[in-house]
C-alpha positions in Angstrom: 0.0 0.0 0.0 2.9 2.4 0.8 4.3 1.8 -2.6 1.1 2.8 -4.4 0.9 6.1 -2.4 4.6 6.9 -3.2 4.0 6.2 -6.9 0.8 8.3 -7.0 2.4 11.2 -5.2 5.4 11.0 -7.6 3.3 10.9 -10.7 1.0 13.7 -9.6 4.2 15.7 -8.7 5.7 14.9 -12.0 2.6 16.2 -13.9 2.5 19.3 -11.8 6.2 19.9 -12.7 5.4 19.3 -16.4 2.6 21.8 -16.3 4.9 24.4 -14.7 7.6 23.6 -17.4 5.1 23.8 -20.0 4.1 27.3 -18.9 7.6 28.6 -19.7 7.7 26.8 -23.2 5.9 29.5 -24.9 5.4 31.8 -27.9 4.5 35.3 -26.7 1.2 36.3 -28.1 -0.6 39.0 -26.3 -2.8 38.8 -24.3 -2.6 35.0 -23.9 0.8 33.3 -25.0 0.9 29.9 -26.7 2.4 27.4 -24.2 2.6 23.6 -23.6 0.7 24.1 -20.2 -2.6 22.7 -21.6 -0.7 19.9 -23.4 0.4 18.5 -20.0 -3.1 19.1 -18.5 -4.5 17.1 -21.5 -2.0 14.3 -21.0 -2.5 14.1 -17.3 -6.2 13.8 -17.6 -6.2 10.7 -20.0 -3.2 9.0 -18.4 -3.5 9.6 -14.6 -7.2 9.6 -14.4 -9.7 12.3 -13.6 -9.0 12.8 -9.8 -5.2 12.4 -10.0 -5.0 14.9 -12.9 -7.4 17.3 -11.0 -5.0 17.1 -8.0 -2.0 17.8 -10.2 -3.7 20.8 -11.7 -4.9 22.0 -8.3 -1.4 21.8 -6.9 -0.1 23.8 -9.9 -2.9 26.5 -9.2 -2.0 26.4 -5.4 1.8 27.0 -6.1 0.8 30.0 -8.3 -1.7 31.3 -5.8 0.8 31.4 -3.0 3.2 33.5 -5.1 5.5 31.2 -7.0 5.9 32.6 -10.6 4.4 29.5 -12.3 1.8 31.4 -14.4 2.6 33.2 -17.7 1.7 36.4 -15.9 3.7 35.5 -12.8 2.3 34.3 -9.4 0.1 35.3 -6.6 -3.7 36.0 -6.4 -3.5 39.0 -8.9 -2.1 36.7 -11.6 -4.7 34.0 -11.0 -7.6 36.5 -10.8 -6.4 38.6 -13.7 -8.1 38.6 -17.1 -6.5 35.3 -18.3 -7.0 33.6 -14.9 -10.3 32.1 -16.1 -8.3 29.8 -18.4 -6.1 28.6 -15.5 -9.1 27.9 -13.3 -11.0 26.2 -16.1 -8.2 23.7 -16.2 -9.1 22.5 -12.8 -12.6 21.6 -14.3 -11.3 20.4 -17.5 -8.9 17.9 -16.2 -11.5 15.6 -14.3 -14.1 16.0 -17.0 -11.6 14.8 -19.7 -10.4 12.2 -17.4 -13.9 10.8 -16.7 -14.7 10.7 -20.4 -11.3 9.3 -21.3 -11.6 6.5 -18.8 -15.2 5.6 -19.6 -13.7 2.5 -21.1 -11.8 0.9 -18.3 -10.1 -1.4 -20.7 -7.2 -0.2 -22.8 -7.4 3.5 -24.0 -9.7 4.1 -27.0 -8.2 6.8 -29.1 -11.5 8.4 -30.3 -12.9 8.5 -26.6 -9.7 10.2 -25.6 -9.9 12.7 -28.4 -13.5 13.4 -27.5 -12.5 13.8 -23.9 -9.8 16.4 -24.7 -12.2 18.3 -27.0 -14.7 18.6 -24.3 -11.9 19.7 -21.9 -10.7 22.3 -24.4 -14.2 23.7 -24.8 -14.5 24.0 -21.0 -11.2 25.9 -21.0 -12.3 28.2 -23.9 -15.8 28.8 -22.5 -14.8 29.7 -18.9 -11.6 31.5 -19.9 -13.5 33.7 -22.5 -16.3 34.5 -20.1 -13.8 35.5 -17.4 -11.7 37.5 -19.8 -14.9 39.4 -20.9 -15.9 39.9 -17.3 -12.5 41.4 -16.3 -12.2 43.5 -19.6 -15.8 44.4 -20.7 -14.5 46.8 -23.3 -14.0 44.0 -25.7 -16.8 42.4 -27.7 -17.3 38.7 -27.9 -15.7 38.6 -31.4 -12.7 40.6 -30.2 -12.3 38.4 -27.2 -12.5 35.2 -29.3 -10.0 36.7 -31.6 -7.6 37.2 -28.8 -8.2 34.3 -26.6 -9.4 31.3 -28.8 -9.1 31.6 -32.5 -5.1 32.0 -32.5 -4.9 28.6 -30.5 -7.2 26.4 -32.4 -4.5 24.8 -34.5 -2.0 24.5 -31.7 -4.6 23.0 -29.4 -5.5 20.5 -32.1 -1.9 19.4 -32.3 -1.7 19.1 -28.6 -4.8 16.9 -28.6 -3.4 14.6 -31.2 -0.1 14.2 -29.5 -1.7 13.6 -26.2 -4.0 11.0 -27.6 -1.0 9.2 -29.2 1.1 9.3 -26.1 -1.8 8.1 -23.9 -2.3 5.1 -26.2 1.2 4.2 -25.5 1.7 5.1 -21.8 -1.5 5.0 -20.0 -1.5 1.2 -19.5 2.0 1.5 -17.9 1.0 4.5 -15.7 -2.2 2.8 -14.5 -0.4 -0.5 -13.8 2.0 1.5 -11.6 -0.7 3.4 -9.8 -2.9 0.3 -9.2 -0.6 -2.9 -9.3 -3.1 -4.9 -7.3 -5.7 -4.5 -10.0 -5.4 -5.3 -13.8 -5.5 -2.2 -16.0 -9.0 -3.3 -17.2 -10.3 -3.0 -13.7 -8.5 0.1 -12.7 -10.9 2.3 -10.6 -11.1 5.9 -11.8 -12.3 7.2 -8.6 -9.0 7.2 -6.8 
């Protein structure tokens, strides 16, 4: 039992570190830069499972909230609650939703189910992020906001989804086997 907890903590921490690293791999594009942050959120949700991915994202947000400069705009409450903070907070909802959809088949990962899961997660991020952005900066119309916060990212997010699905097909069984060695991958609980 102890080994399972250490493995779980290690994998959750690893994905938190990857999300942070992905934040700093970026193409500056005002007001929202293109980063690999969402790529690692996508990958966590369809490899770790919904709740482990949510914990990983929650830990990332907590580190930023307490002031570590892990967001593209720095750290602290002001960065999290700024105009682009809705995209960050939406990842906390996106990860478990994508994970629940992606793990609907408890057998081996199904590529189209994972793709659908990540599309749903991306829509959550876009929707909540855009609404928050418009709330914080009401001077912009919906079309202007979408032009700044969504449209420039469609191609990049499509590529991230494809890569995440391909990697999950390969690595999810090994990750789940390490998380839950007492159960076969086909019977892996998604509620842990």
